N, C-alpha and C positions, 0 to 999 in steps of 0.2 A: 137130140137126145140131152137133155138133165140131168146135171150131177147131184147126187145127195151125199155129204157128208157121213161117217157114219158117228155120233152120239157124244164116243170115248176121247173123239178129237177135238170136244169143242172148250177145254177146259186147261192151261196149265200151260203145260213143258208141252202136252203133244201138240195143240196149238201152233205154237210158235214151229215148233219143228216140221207141223205140216208143212205151215207157208213157208217156210224156209228147202222143205222138199220140193214143193213148187216151182219154185224159183228153179233149182238144179233141171225140172224136169223142161222147165220152159229152151232156159239154154240149149237141152239135149237134143231138145226138137230142130234149134233154132238153126244149130249144126249139123242137124243131125247125125250124128257119128259121139261117139261115146269120148274118144280117145281129144279130141278137137275142142270138144265143150268141158271135158280135165284142165287141160291147158289155158285154155281162155277162166276157168277158172282158178286156178292155182290147185286142186290138189288131184289127186291119184287116181286113177282111171277108174282103180278096183271098189275107192270108198265112192264114186259118186253111181260106178254100178249098183253095190251095196245099196244106200239111200234111194235109188230110184225102184230096186223093189221091196223098199220096208213101203215109201210111199203106196206102191203098188198093192201090198197087202194093207192098206191102212185101206185106203179107197174099197178094194173088196173084186178089185177086177182089171188083168192087165193094159197096159199101156202102150208097151213097142210091143211088135211079131219079134222073137228072138230064131224063130224054126230057118229064117231068108239069110242072105246074106247082104241085101239090100235092105236098107234103113225103113223102117212102115214102123208110122203109127197107125194100133188099133181105132175099131171107128169111137169108141170111147178111147184112144188116145188123143182122138183130134179136136171131140168138145172138149176133154179136156182144158189143151192145150189153146184154143180158141178162149175159151172160159179165164183160161188164167193167166196168159202172155198180159192182158191189160193191167189186171191186178199185181202182177209183179214190173209191171211198166211205173203205176202208181205208185209202188213199195219204195221202185230207183225215187223216181222226184221225189221225193220223198226224205227217204237214207239225204239225199244233195243239197237239199234245201235243210235240213236240221244240224247238217255239218257244216256248211257253209254262216249256218248262227255260230255255231259251238266255234268256231274256228275265231268267229269277229272277237266271241268275249274269251274267259279266262281258258275255256279247251283243259278240263282239266279230267284227266282220267285215273278213276275209281281200281287201284290192283292189290290183291291179296294174295298175300307172298311166303310161306313157311318162314316165323323166324330166323329159322339157321341159317336158310339161303339168302335171304336176305342181307344178316350182314356181314356173309361173304362175301354171293355173288353178284348180286341184285341192286345191290344199292350205288353201286360204280357203275353200274350198266345204265339204271336208269340218269344220275346224276350229269352221265355222255350226253346220253341221249336228247334231256334238257338242256343242254348247251349247244345240242345242233339244231332244239328246233324251239326258239323262239317264238312265247307263245302259249307256249304247254307247261304244265304241271300237272304233278302225278302224288297223288293222297293214297299213300302204302297203309297196306292195313295185315297187320301177321293174321293171319289161319293157319287152323288147321286140319289135317286130311284132304275129304272135299266139299269143300261148304259149295251150297245153290245160289250162283248168283242172281237169281231174280231179288231171290227175298233178302240180301244180304247187299242186293244194289253193286254189283260189282259190274263193273266194263273188261276188269278181263281178273285171271284168274289162272299163280304159277304153280301146279301139282304136279308129286311124280308118283306114277306107278315103277312095276319092274316088269308091263308089260309092255308091249310095242304102241296098242291102246288101249288108251283107258274104258275101262269096262262098261259107266255111265256116257251111252251115245246122247244123254237127251241136249249137251249142248256141242259145239264144236270145240274143237279142239286141233293145237298145231304141233309137233315134236322139233319143240326147237337145238336139244343137244339132250346125251346122253353121260356120264360119269361112270368109273368102276365103284366099284366096295369092297375092299380087303379088309381083310382081320385085323382087329389089334387090340391091343392092353399096355396097361399104362408099366414102367420099367420096377414098380415095386409091388405089383402083381405078379410078374415072372420073377423075381425076384422067392416073393414068399411059395407058389407054385409048381409043380412037375409042369416042364418043359413040353411046349404043345410038339411034336415029332410027324403028327398022324392024320388029316380031320375025325375020324373016329374019336381021337382024344378029346374032341370038346362032348362027349357023354358027360365026362372026369372030369370037367369045368363049370363055373359060372358064364354064364352065356343072356347077356345082357339083350333083348327083345324088343322090336319094335311092338308098338301097337295099334293093326288098325281092325277096330270092333271087336278082336281077341290078339293075343301075343303072337305072332311071325316065329316061329315055333322051329319050323322046316326048312334050313338051311341049305341053299344047295351052293355048293361048290364046285369053280370046271377049273381045272388043269389042262388045257390042249383039247385033246375029245378027252379025259375023262372026267367022267362026270360023277358028285355025288352028293346026298340026299341025305341033309342028319337031322335026326330029332335033338334039340336040344332045349337046355333050364338053365334060368340063376335065378340066382338074388333079387335084383329090381326088372323089371319094362319100363318104357315109356313110350305114348305117343309121338312123341319128339328125337328126329334121329341126334340133333345138337344134344337135344338132354341124354340121350347113350354114350355120345361124346364125353361128355362131365360124368356122367356117372362112370366111366371107364377111368377116365385119370381120377378117378377118387379111387383106384382099385378096388369096385365091385365085380369086375369080372375083362370076359372080353364082349369084343364088339364090332359087325358089319357095319362098317364106316367108309365115305366117300376121304380121300386121302387129306382135303383143304378142310374138315372138318377135325382129322387128327391131330396134324400142325395148329393148327388154327388156336391162338396165346387164350382166345375167351372159351374154348370149347374143349381140344381135346388134349392143348400143350404138351406136343409133344408125344402120343404116344408111339409105337412101338409095333411096328407091321409087324406078323405073325405068321410062321407058313406062304412065303412069299410068290411061292410058283404055285400059288392058287388063290383065285379071284372069286367073290361069290356074283349072283347074278348083274348086270346091268343094273340103274337107277337110270331112267328115261323122264326128262321134264317138259312137260307140255305147255300151253298158253290156251290157256281151256275163254271160249266166249259165251255170249250166252245166242250166237248166233250165226252164221255165217256171213249173215250182213253186216257187216261191218265199218263203223261209221268211220274216214278217212285217220283220224289223228289215231285210231284203238289200231290199225290194221298196221299204220308204221309204225308204234311200236312192234307190234307183235315180227313182221320182217327186219327190226334191227336188232331186236334180242336174239331172232338167230343165227342172224349174221356172227353177230360178234360172239354168242356163246364163247365156240372154246376158246376165242382165245382167252377170254373174261379168265374162261377156269384155269389154263394154262400159265398165266400172270398169278395165279395165288400160291 
């Protein structure tokens, strides 16, 4: 049986995702078990199943029989496996060869990080990683929002989302940590304006909103099982949480911020917490790479960041 790839898979990010998904499929076919394959790949079983389903949609036919308890490839799946395993093996060999060359050279990693997170959390983490990994160097670039890793030639990007998964699935992502967001304002703002006693009163205040395409002015607040969604507006917006902290420090209004930015002298400079029983939707931090097939130096850095994120956060 001959397999033909649909034309839309032959360009850009789709091609890279298609090749990565083929590698995942080969691992599933090798182990003949989704759970074992997911464990070997270091990803959740649900993620692996979703990627295989996406591959089947791209190809236009099923690869695995799902109506029986026993693992069995379809005829098309067997043909795909036979043609793909040599390609994946060659890709792995190339990866190992290039990784070997890179480890003998500079070992540089280009990392994109939002400026406020770099200043507070990630510069200390990068410094420690370099001290523990001789021969590795890191080029840190300031980014906003969600960059295109391929266009910007980034090996790794740190991105933040209020969802457990990034909405853009064209790149590989791994959640490395989470931080809470709470309501803060300056003492000067609190003196001049009416005291905030209930979430609904936010509509009477100037609220500083993050911009991601458009202002995120629907604030979700939680107190135990009590959830409220408040539509807010204010005197200023910004596309950086660090800039929101600076605006709040200038008595421009109330902002949803992580504790470490509210307290940092370069950002919030000691803002006052409001409605202490309430919290905003937590922010999840992701390490994003162009492909699941990472060179060892990038894989080591991502693992280091995940293992040390919580401790670094607690040290702030």
